C-alpha positions, 0 to 999 in steps of 0.5 A, spaced: 441 631 555 443 629 563 441 635 568 448 637 571 445 634 578 445 627 574 451 628 570 455 629 577 452 622 579 456 618 573 453 615 567 446 614 566 445 606 567 439 605 563 443 607 557 449 603 559 456 603 560 462 599 557 465 594 561 471 598 560 469 604 564 471 600 570 478 600 569 482 597 574 476 599 579 471 594 582 466 599 584 462 604 579 457 610 581 452 611 576 444 613 576 437 611 574 433 618 573 435 621 580 437 615 583 444 613 585 446 606 583 452 602 584 455 597 579 459 592 583 464 587 579 464 581 582 468 576 578 465 575 571 458 578 574 456 585 575 451 587 580 447 593 581 444 596 588 442 603 591 448 607 591 448 610 598 448 607 604 442 606 608 445 609 614 447 616 613 447 616 605 455 615 604 457 614 597 458 606 596 462 607 590 467 610 595 467 604 599 471 597 598 468 591 595 470 584 599 467 578 596 460 579 594 459 585 600 460 592 599 463 596 605 461 604 606 467 608 607 463 613 612 461 608 618 463 602 615 456 598 614 456 592 610 451 590 605 450 583 601 450 585 594 446 579 592 440 580 597 441 587 599 441 585 606 445 590 611 449 585 614 453 589 619 451 595 623 450 601 623 446 600 617 439 596 618 435 597 612 437 593 606 439 596 599 435 596 593 437 591 588 437 593 581 437 588 575 443 588 570 443 586 563 448 586 557 447 589 550 454 588 547 459 590 551 455 595 555 452 594 562 445 596 562 441 597 568 434 594 566 429 596 573 428 595 580 428 588 583 422 588 588 423 588 595 422 582 599 418 586 605 422 590 610 428 586 611 432 582 606 431 575 606 433 571 612 438 565 611 432 561 615 426 560 610 421 558 616 419 562 622 423 559 629 422 559 636 414 560 636 413 558 643 419 561 646 420 568 650 426 572 649 427 578 654 432 584 652 434 589 658 436 595 655 433 600 649 440 602 647 444 600 641 445 593 642 438 592 645 435 595 638 440 591 634 438 584 637 430 585 637 431 587 629 435 581 628 431 576 631 425 578 627 430 579 621 432 571 622 424 570 623 424 568 630 417 568 631 416 567 639 415 573 644 420 579 644 420 584 650 424 590 651 425 593 657 428 600 657 428 605 663 429 610 658 423 615 656 424 614 649 424 609 644 431 607 641 435 613 638 441 614 634 445 616 640 452 619 637 448 624 634 446 627 641 453 630 642 454 632 634 448 635 629 442 634 634 446 638 639 449 643 634 442 644 632 443 642 625 439 635 625 432 635 627 429 631 632 425 627 627 432 624 625 434 621 632 429 615 633 432 609 630 425 606 628 418 609 629 412 606 633 410 602 627 416 598 627 415 595 634 408 594 632 409 591 626 414 586 628 411 585 635 416 587 639 413 589 646 417 595 648 416 597 655 419 604 656 420 607 663 421 600 666 427 599 671 429 592 672 430 590 679 432 583 679 433 577 675 431 571 678 436 566 674 433 560 677 426 562 675 428 564 669 424 571 670 426 578 670 422 582 675 421 590 674 421 595 680 414 596 680 413 588 681 411 586 674 414 579 672 417 578 665 419 570 664 424 568 659 427 562 655 433 567 653 435 573 656 440 579 653 443 584 658 444 590 654 444 595 660 449 599 657 453 604 661 452 610 665 455 617 666 461 618 672 458 623 677 464 627 679 464 628 687 464 636 686 461 641 690 455 644 686 455 638 681 447 637 683 446 644 680 440 645 675 445 648 670 449 642 671 448 636 666 451 629 663 450 627 656 447 620 655 440 620 653 436 624 648 432 627 655 439 629 657 441 632 650 434 636 650 435 639 657 442 641 654 439 644 648 434 648 652 439 651 657 444 653 652 438 657 649 439 662 655 446 661 656 452 665 654 458 661 657 459 653 657 464 649 661 465 642 659 469 638 665 472 633 661 476 632 654 474 626 652 470 625 645 463 627 648 466 633 652 470 635 645 464 634 641 459 638 646 464 643 645 464 643 638 456 643 638 455 649 643 460 653 639 456 652 633 450 655 637 454 661 639 456 660 646 463 661 649 466 654 651 471 652 656 474 645 657 477 643 664 481 636 664 487 634 668 491 631 662 496 635 658 492 634 652 485 632 650 485 624 648 492 623 649 490 616 652 486 614 646 490 617 640 496 619 643 500 626 643 500 628 636 493 627 634 491 630 641 495 636 640 492 637 633 485 636 636 486 641 641 489 646 636 483 645 632 478 647 637 482 653 639 482 655 632 474 655 633 475 659 640 475 654 645 479 655 651 482 649 654 484 649 662 488 643 662 492 640 668 486 642 672 480 639 675 473 642 678 473 643 685 467 647 686 461 649 682 456 655 683 450 658 680 455 662 676 462 659 676 466 653 676 472 654 681 478 650 679 484 646 682 489 652 680 486 657 684 482 660 678 475 661 676 471 661 670 464 664 669 459 658 667 451 659 665 452 652 663 456 646 665 456 639 662 460 633 665 464 628 661 468 624 666 467 618 662 462 612 664 461 606 667 458 599 665 451 597 669 453 591 672 450 590 678 444 587 676 448 581 673 452 581 679 446 581 684 444 575 680 450 571 680 452 572 673 460 573 672 462 580 672 469 583 672 470 590 668 463 588 665 459 582 664 463 576 662 461 573 656 465 568 651 466 569 644 458 567 643 457 573 647 453 568 652 455 569 660 456 563 665 449 562 665 446 558 659 441 562 655 443 569 658 447 573 654 450 580 654 452 585 649 454 592 648 458 597 653 456 592 659 459 586 655 466 584 657 468 579 651 473 574 649 476 577 643 478 572 638 483 577 634 487 579 639 486 573 644 484 578 650 478 580 654 476 586 652 470 591 653 469 597 648 464 603 649 463 604 642 456 605 638 457 600 632 461 595 637 454 595 641 450 594 635 454 589 632 454 585 638 447 585 639 446 582 632 451 577 633 447 575 640 441 575 637 443 570 632 446 566 638 440 566 642 437 562 636 443 557 636 446 559 630 453 559 634 456 565 631 462 568 634 463 575 635 469 577 631 468 584 629 474 589 629 472 595 633 470 602 630 468 609 631 468 615 628 468 622 631 466 629 628 470 636 630 467 641 626 469 640 619 474 634 621 472 627 621 476 622 625 475 614 623 478 609 629 479 602 627 482 597 632 483 597 639 489 600 643 489 600 650 497 602 650 502 602 644 509 601 643 510 606 637 506 611 633 507 611 626 504 617 622 503 616 614 501 623 611 500 630 615 496 631 621 496 638 620 494 638 613 488 633 615 490 628 611 493 622 615 493 615 617 496 614 624 498 607 626 498 604 633 503 599 634 504 594 639 509 588 639 511 589 632 504 590 629 499 595 628 493 594 633 489 600 631 489 606 626 486 613 626 485 616 620 483 623 617 481 624 610 483 617 609 476 613 609 478 608 604 484 606 608 481 606 615 476 601 612 481 597 608 485 596 615 478 594 618 478 588 613 485 586 614 484 586 622 479 581 621 
């Protein structure tokens, strides 16, 4: 008899399930022992893979099937059902595959398919570029994703990753969410452990600041004088926090939040603090506010806008987010800015002052473009790249927050500061450094967590003509559409994960 735990996981697939159990669905959740397994009906075939996404464990049966791929409903990772390969970030690990047999009208899972090493099989059977040298400047989302994809596609040359960070690539979205709130241990934060870089022969140089790029000599020169020759170069320098020109902003209790070291410092200071002031009502500021409330601090948010996130999500969602935070005790000071920070308070432009043991500045970020500009690489609001993420200098690519690319879906030049976009650009840039000529066509996506409310955002709306709301924002069950020129260019969803995922597919 199945345990209660296993019965909640659907049918025992070793016993079998009738094909009729699919009904009009294409995905069916079941289990083998304690392992969740997904059955997917692809035409006349039934394929079986692990039932949980390898990113954060999202239930794949609640996602959607597109051709022979499955998309995760939580953070939109994409997997090939035949190979198990994680085709699109934020997942990198492949899914375990399972053998499927027929017994009359029953679909039966007969056992695991042996893994083919750490990564799923590449489309290139032979190692490539054995004598070439690829240098990646940046150790964030795009840089890591590029290095991982290069090895997955069997690039056999040298890979050097230069990072000014103290830590190996890590899960940056968690820094303002569960890790900062104290509900996720630091062991969850690295994208990979040290053995990954050694095993894949990725020369990760931490605490390395790049001074300049010698375009003619095809070399990157670090501040300490070390020279790193390259045949192909990826600029994944990301963005840096905007520093407010406010007196006292250099105080020991004033922080920005961009790196793991920043998050550690905020956590340490919060342990001895009672009141925190967040300067800025963007996603980082709001997520930090929620995390610090979980730690028991009194939290104030100061921002010049009329409501938080209005320029991104509009007044309806912005007002809801404000009320959500107020329900959890956050106090807003909108229409005001900080004029002075002292060791004990923040003085505001409206003449008031707020006690503050801890101040976190969330005034946005700006792309790190000076390295490229000084080297003569074309820049605008970011490093300019074409649809293949290549700059105006052959063999030099850019990806992530720093890249301003030509978007094929909208026929616009854009730069987007999204974690998943950066990872997917790193993956595409890697393939194009191997001359696979893959245009970047991924639809922008990000997620944000506020207490028990998750917001999924798909597309890109710098501005809009009309906002259409399906469902109820107050009931936390809605799809908000942003319409420009008569068509939906972006959607934000609460409690509508599958709809948000379907919009991503349709926009592509």
